C-alpha positions in Angstrom: 23.2 -31.9 -31.5 25.4 -29.2 -30.0 24.9 -27.1 -32.9 21.2 -27.4 -32.6 21.4 -26.3 -28.8 23.2 -23.7 -29.9 21.2 -22.5 -32.4 18.0 -22.8 -30.5 19.2 -20.7 -27.8 20.4 -18.4 -30.1 16.6 -17.9 -31.3 14.8 -17.8 -27.7 17.1 -15.5 -27.1 17.0 -13.4 -30.4 13.1 -14.0 -29.6 13.5 -12.8 -26.0 15.2 -9.2 -26.9 13.2 -8.5 -29.6 10.2 -7.8 -27.2 12.0 -5.8 -24.6 11.2 -2.6 -26.3 7.5 -3.7 -26.3 8.0 -4.7 -22.5 9.4 -1.3 -21.5 7.3 0.7 -23.3 3.9 -1.0 -21.7 5.7 -1.3 -18.3 6.0 2.4 -18.6 2.7 3.3 -19.8 1.2 1.7 -16.8 3.5 3.0 -14.3 2.3 6.5 -15.8 -1.3 6.0 -15.5 -0.6 4.6 -12.1 0.9 7.6 -11.1 -1.8 9.7 -12.3 -4.5 7.7 -10.8 -2.0 8.4 -7.2 -1.8 11.6 -8.2 -5.9 12.4 -9.2 -6.1 10.6 -5.3 -4.3 13.1 -3.5 -5.8 15.7 -5.3 -9.2 14.7 -4.4 -7.8 14.5 -0.4 -6.2 18.3 -1.2 -8.8 19.8 -2.2 -11.3 18.0 0.9 -8.9 19.1 3.1 -8.8 22.7 1.7 -12.5 23.1 2.2 -12.5 22.0 5.7 -10.1 24.5 6.7 -6.8 22.3 6.3 -3.4 22.0 4.5 -3.0 18.3 3.9 -0.3 18.2 7.0 -3.1 19.1 8.9 -5.8 17.0 7.5 -3.0 14.4 8.4 -3.0 15.1 11.6 -5.8 15.4 13.1 -7.1 12.0 11.3 -4.3 10.7 13.4 -5.6 12.3 15.9 -8.9 11.2 15.9 -10.4 8.4 18.4 -11.3 6.4 15.6 -9.3 3.4 14.3 -10.9 3.5 11.0 -9.2 7.0 10.2 -5.8 6.9 12.6 -4.4 4.2 9.9 -4.3 5.4 7.1 -3.3 8.7 8.2 0.0 6.7 9.6 0.0 5.4 6.1 -0.1 8.6 4.1 2.8 9.9 6.2 5.2 6.9 5.6 7.6 6.8 2.1 6.2 4.0 0.4 9.0 1.3 -0.6 
């Protein structure tokens, strides 16, 4: 009985370890895609800011001073480092 249990656990671990490289590659691709999308959003914000005569910090400061909470919240969120 004990031998069969060890064989079953060993087989399970072998399958699990065998999938690790593929999992890591897919995770890295997904992370890379998310980073690229965030960069696209930042670039769009920077371009909108430049067209309005502001740099990124100036546009965020203007949004933060705006009386509309709709604009204040994103400005606060963009200033805070992400966890």
